[in-house]
C-alpha positions in Angstrom: 2.8 166.3 -10.2 0.8 167.9 -13.1 1.4 166.5 -16.3 3.0 170.3 -17.3 5.2 170.8 -14.5 8.3 168.7 -16.4 8.1 170.6 -19.6 7.3 173.7 -17.5 10.8 173.0 -15.7 12.2 172.5 -18.8 11.5 174.8 -21.0 12.7 177.4 -18.1 15.7 176.3 -17.9 16.0 176.0 -21.9 14.7 179.6 -21.3 17.2 180.4 -17.9 20.1 178.8 -19.9 20.9 181.9 -22.7 23.6 183.1 -22.7 22.8 187.1 -23.4 26.0 188.6 -22.5 27.5 185.5 -24.5 25.6 186.3 -27.7 25.9 190.9 -27.0 29.7 190.2 -26.7 29.6 188.4 -29.7 27.7 190.6 -31.5 30.2 193.4 -30.9 33.0 190.5 -32.0 34.1 189.9 -28.7 34.7 186.8 -27.1 33.8 187.4 -23.5 35.4 183.9 -21.8 38.7 185.3 -23.3 38.0 188.6 -22.0 37.8 190.8 -18.3 37.4 188.9 -16.0 36.3 185.2 -18.3 32.8 185.4 -17.4 29.7 185.8 -19.1 27.5 187.9 -17.1 26.6 191.4 -16.6 29.6 193.0 -14.5 31.6 191.0 -16.9 29.8 192.4 -20.0 29.9 196.1 -18.9 33.6 195.8 -17.9 34.7 195.2 -21.5 32.2 196.4 -23.9 30.7 199.8 -21.5 28.0 200.3 -19.1 25.2 200.7 -21.6 26.0 197.6 -22.7 26.2 195.5 -18.9 22.6 197.2 -18.4 21.2 195.7 -22.0 22.3 192.2 -20.5 21.5 193.1 -16.6 17.8 193.1 -18.1 18.2 190.7 -20.4 19.3 188.0 -17.4 16.8 189.3 -15.3 13.9 188.8 -17.2 14.7 185.3 -18.3 14.5 184.6 -14.6 11.5 186.4 -13.7 9.3 185.7 -16.9 8.9 181.0 -16.8 8.3 182.0 -13.3 5.4 184.3 -13.7 4.4 181.8 -16.1 4.2 179.1 -14.7 2.2 181.0 -12.1 -0.5 181.8 -13.7 -0.9 178.9 -16.1 0.2 176.3 -13.7 -0.7 178.2 -9.6 -1.6 175.0 -7.9 1.1 173.2 -6.2 3.1 176.1 -5.9 6.3 174.2 -6.2 6.2 174.0 -9.5 7.1 177.9 -10.4 9.3 177.4 -7.5 10.9 174.7 -9.3 11.0 176.3 -13.0 12.9 179.4 -11.0 15.1 177.2 -9.5 15.5 175.9 -13.2 15.3 179.0 -14.3 18.2 180.4 -12.5 20.5 176.6 -12.8 20.2 176.8 -16.4 22.1 180.4 -16.4 24.9 178.8 -14.5 25.1 175.9 -16.1 23.8 176.8 -20.1 24.0 173.6 -22.1 24.6 175.5 -25.0 27.9 176.3 -23.7 28.8 173.1 -22.0 27.5 174.3 -19.2 29.6 177.8 -18.4 27.6 179.7 -16.9 27.7 183.3 -14.9 27.1 183.3 -12.1 23.2 183.9 -11.5 22.5 187.6 -9.4 20.3 188.9 -12.6 17.9 186.0 -13.1 17.9 185.2 -9.5 16.8 188.4 -8.9 13.6 188.4 -11.6 13.4 184.8 -10.4 12.9 185.9 -6.4 11.1 189.2 -7.2 8.3 187.3 -8.7 8.2 184.3 -5.3 9.8 187.2 -3.2 9.2 190.5 -3.7 8.9 191.9 0.0 12.9 189.6 0.7 13.8 191.0 -3.2 13.2 194.9 -2.2 15.9 194.6 1.1 17.6 192.7 -0.5 18.6 194.9 -3.4 19.0 198.2 -1.2 21.3 197.0 0.3 23.0 195.5 -3.1 22.8 198.7 -4.2 24.3 200.2 -0.4 27.1 197.9 -0.5 28.2 198.6 -4.5 28.0 202.5 -3.4 30.5 202.2 0.4 32.3 199.0 -1.1 32.0 199.2 -4.6 32.7 195.4 -5.0 30.1 194.1 -7.1 30.2 190.5 -5.8 30.4 191.4 -1.9 27.4 192.9 -3.0 25.6 190.2 -4.6 26.9 187.6 -1.7 25.4 190.1 0.9 22.0 190.8 -1.5 21.8 187.1 -1.4 22.6 186.6 2.5 19.6 189.1 3.1 17.3 187.7 0.8 17.6 184.1 2.8 17.1 186.3 6.7 15.3 188.2 5.8 12.3 185.6 4.2 13.5 183.6 7.5 12.5 187.1 9.6 9.1 188.7 7.7 7.5 185.3 7.3 5.4 183.6 10.3 6.3 180.4 9.7 8.7 179.6 7.1 8.7 176.1 7.5 5.0 175.5 7.5 2.9 173.5 4.7 3.0 176.3 1.9 5.6 177.7 3.3 9.2 175.6 2.8 9.5 175.2 -0.6 9.3 179.1 -1.0 12.1 179.4 2.2 14.1 176.3 1.1 14.6 177.6 -2.3 15.9 181.3 -1.0 18.6 179.3 1.6 19.9 177.5 -1.7 19.6 180.2 -3.7 21.9 182.2 -1.4 23.8 179.3 -0.8 24.2 179.3 -4.7 25.2 182.9 -5.4 28.3 182.5 -2.8 29.7 179.1 -4.0 29.4 180.7 -6.9 31.2 183.8 -5.8 34.1 181.8 -3.9 36.9 183.1 -5.9 35.7 186.5 -5.8 35.5 186.0 -2.3 39.1 184.3 -2.4 40.6 187.4 -4.3 38.5 190.1 -1.9 40.5 188.1 1.2 43.8 189.1 -0.8 43.1 192.7 -1.5 42.4 191.7 -5.6 39.5 191.9 -6.4 38.1 194.5 -9.2 36.6 197.3 -8.3 33.3 199.9 -9.4 35.5 203.1 -10.1 34.3 205.2 -7.8 32.8 208.5 -9.2 30.6 210.9 -8.8 27.6 209.2 -9.2 28.7 206.3 -6.4 29.6 209.0 -3.6 25.8 210.5 -4.6 24.2 207.2 -4.7 25.6 206.6 -1.4 24.8 209.4 0.2 21.0 209.3 -1.2 20.9 206.0 0.2 21.7 206.7 3.9 19.5 210.2 3.7 16.7 208.3 2.7 17.0 204.6 4.6 17.5 207.0 7.9 14.3 210.0 7.2 12.4 206.3 6.6 13.1 204.8 9.4 13.2 208.0 11.9 10.0 208.8 10.4 8.2 205.8 10.0 9.5 205.0 14.1 7.9 208.7 15.1 4.5 208.7 12.9 4.6 204.5 14.2 5.2 205.2 17.9 3.3 208.8 18.7 0.8 208.7 15.9 -0.5 205.6 14.8 -0.4 203.6 18.1 -1.8 206.0 20.6 -4.6 206.9 17.6 -5.5 203.3 17.7 -5.5 203.3 21.1 -7.7 206.6 21.6 -10.2 205.6 18.6 -11.4 202.0 20.1 -11.0 202.6 23.6 -13.5 205.8 22.9 -16.3 203.3 21.6 -17.5 203.2 24.6 -18.3 206.5 24.5 -20.1 206.8 21.6 -20.3 203.4 19.3 -21.4 203.6 15.7 -24.7 202.4 14.9 -23.4 200.6 12.6 -21.2 198.0 15.1 -23.2 195.0 15.8 -22.6 194.8 19.8 -25.5 193.9 21.7 -24.2 194.7 24.2 -22.2 197.7 25.6 -18.3 198.3 24.9 -16.3 198.6 27.9 -12.7 200.7 27.8 -11.1 197.5 28.4 -12.9 195.9 25.8 -11.4 198.8 23.8 -8.4 198.0 24.6 -8.6 194.1 23.4 -9.6 195.8 20.5 -6.9 198.4 19.9 -4.2 195.4 20.8 -6.0 192.8 17.6 -5.5 195.9 15.5 -2.0 197.1 15.8 -0.8 193.5 16.4 -0.6 192.8 12.5 2.0 196.0 12.2 4.9 194.9 13.8 6.1 192.5 11.3 6.0 195.0 8.7 7.3 197.8 10.9 10.7 195.3 12.6 11.1 194.4 9.0 10.8 198.6 7.7 13.4 199.3 10.9 15.7 196.7 9.7 16.5 197.3 5.5 16.6 201.3 6.3 19.2 200.0 10.0 20.7 198.0 7.8 21.2 200.2 4.6 22.4 203.2 7.3 24.4 201.0 8.2 26.5 200.0 5.2 26.6 203.5 3.4 27.8 204.4 7.2 30.9 201.7 6.9 32.2 203.2 3.7 33.2 205.9 4.9 34.2 205.1 8.3 36.3 203.6 6.9 37.0 205.7 4.1 37.5 209.2 5.4 39.0 210.1 8.7 37.7 211.8 11.0 35.2 211.2 14.1 32.4 211.8 12.9 31.8 209.0 10.6 33.0 206.6 13.5 30.5 207.8 15.8 27.7 207.5 12.5 28.8 203.9 12.0 28.7 203.1 15.9 24.8 205.2 16.5 23.7 203.8 13.7 25.3 200.1 14.8 23.8 200.1 18.1 19.9 201.7 16.5 20.4 198.2 14.4 21.5 195.9 17.6 18.0 197.7 19.4 15.9 196.6 16.6 17.5 193.8 16.4 17.1 192.5 19.8 12.9 194.2 20.2 12.3 191.8 16.7 12.1 188.9 18.9 9.6 190.0 21.6 6.8 190.9 18.9 5.8 187.3 18.9 6.4 187.2 23.1 4.1 190.1 23.3 0.8 188.9 21.2 1.0 185.5 23.2 1.1 187.2 26.2 -1.4 189.9 24.8 -4.3 187.0 24.1 -3.4 184.9 27.5 -3.9 188.2 29.9 -7.9 188.1 29.2 -8.2 184.4 29.6 -11.0 183.8 31.8 -8.7 180.7 34.0 -7.4 183.7 36.9 -4.2 180.8 37.0 -3.2 181.8 33.3 -4.4 185.4 33.3 -2.6 187.0 36.2 1.0 186.2 35.4 0.1 187.1 31.7 -0.7 190.5 33.0 2.1 190.1 34.8 4.7 189.1 32.5 2.9 191.3 29.5 3.6 194.4 31.4 7.0 193.8 32.0 8.5 192.7 27.9 6.1 195.2 26.9 7.6 198.0 28.6 11.7 196.8 27.7 9.6 196.4 23.8 9.3 200.3 24.2 12.5 201.3 26.3 14.1 200.0 23.4 11.8 200.8 20.6 12.1 204.6 21.5 15.8 203.9 22.6 16.3 203.8 19.0 14.3 206.1 17.6 16.6 208.2 20.0 19.5 206.4 17.6 17.9 206.8 14.4 17.2 210.5 15.0 21.0 211.4 16.2 22.2 209.4 13.2 19.8 211.8 10.7 21.3 214.5 12.9 24.8 213.7 11.8 23.5 213.3 7.8 24.1 216.9 7.8 28.2 215.9 7.9 28.1 213.9 5.3 31.7 213.4 3.2 31.2 215.0 -0.6 34.5 215.1 -1.9 36.7 211.7 -2.5 38.6 209.5 -0.2 42.3 210.7 0.0 44.5 208.2 -0.8 46.7 206.0 1.4 49.9 208.1 2.4 52.7 207.3 0.0 50.4 206.9 -3.2 49.2 209.6 -5.6 46.1 209.6 -7.1 
């Protein structure tokens, strides 16, 4: 263990424990423990003091998570677990601050700052899910829990070997962070199950956010899938297979390149794109599904139920095709084995599984296109109140 590791971890805890929500409220003459939900986090501060103060507290809480991790990563890059420990210390510091007798917040903003430095990709997915859930359901607590679960899920799905040496620490952190967020929100989840949880006020901005996220997610999903399937993939294979006829002088090959070898090179070139391709589809599909769910449960009309069903089917197809990437990759290389006993069955299996994967991809692409067309019928007005209740 590096000598500076313990001071770095202690510093991270003490910085993470600074109760910015409590301080900001005190400066405004408010005891935040006795107002609203009694929590010192940005959500309660915003509810009690106003949105701008909530934003200020959120940014400060986020920075006190991001700063110590970035600093430790820069000053103590090895071993990598030190930065993770510093982030966890800042996260725990916010939830159990020594300055307030361990009465802290729920760690969402501080945890976001930590994971934004440690896991930028999964954090982006989690942030989009948080926004989509907030716009669709208007529950901050539900948004936070789903974002935490998304962070852990995308860490597991987008890492080739999430529990291998050098990767296990970050994976364990993402799982632990998700578990802590859920535990800290257990009272919110109880109120949510009873229909007693506080909601963000419905507004034109919230409804606009839902529509913007929905259209952007579907547009990116459909556009990326169409571009990769019909442009990137076909162009790569056409280019590499064409090297048989016209090879650049700078390409250092001593023998002529065959079309089959060009196909192999194209497969090697396109293979690393698939994990990012499916991750992008997964994020876009999830955001579109969440927003569609919000409309299906709040607005009458068949179009909203159809929209949700179409997107749900598309997401299922993406999830079904995602695990096939590794299987097809292994078969891609095995079918060129010099041992015919290995190559022959691998070629047959590759053909079958590649066809299945391509069919799933095309079907998901069609469904994304249908959902994008249905975006012409997005709700603009607030949902009607339930029968027997006034607005």
